[in-house]
N, C-alpha and C positions, 0 to 999 in steps of 0.2 A: 845424539849421533847415534848411530850403531852401522860402526864401521865393515861385517861381516855382511850385513845384506846388500849396502851400498856397493862393496865389493863384488858381491855378486849381480848386482845391476849391471854393474859396468862391463862385466863380462860376458852377461847376456845382451849387450849393446854392442859390442867389439862382435860376436857372433851373428848377430843379426846385420849388420853393415858387410859382413864377410859373406853373409850369406846373399845378398842384394845383389854385391858384386861379382860374384864368382860366376862365372863363363870360360865356356870352350868350345870349340869347333870340330867339325867333323867334315872333312870334305871325302866326296865321292865323286869320280870320275869314270865318265861313259865313254866307250868307243864306238860311236855306229857308222860304219862306212869309211871312214875315214875321218869322219865329222868327230871332234875330241869336245864332250859337254863338262863342264866341270861345276858341281853344285856343292855349294857351303852352307851348313849348316849351324846355328850359332845355339848352342843350349844353356841354357838356365837350370840344373834341376832343384837350386834349392831356394827360389825366389819366392814361390808360395809361402815359406816359413820366414822370411823376414821382417814382415810386418807385426806379426804377432810376437816376435821375439822382440823384436826393436821396444815395442809397447810396453811388453812384461817389463822390460830394463828401465823401462823409464819411471813406471808405477813403483819396482822396488827402489831404485834410489829416492823416488818421493819420499816411499814409508820410510826407509832407513835415514832420512833426515832428521824424522820427527819421533822415531821411536825412541826411547831412553836405553840405556845398557842393562 
């Protein structure tokens, strides 16, 4: 078992989970002739990286379990 490769894999899994669930909102308010309109956008900027980073982390944990030091 190679603890360094497993540790790197665990860090990548945590980074992948963070990138999957990280989000923020932007609120845009418009005032047209006394009518107030509010638009809320949910932004997920790192979601495209989530699956590849998670898979790489899982692969590294699997490889690290079988590698000898």
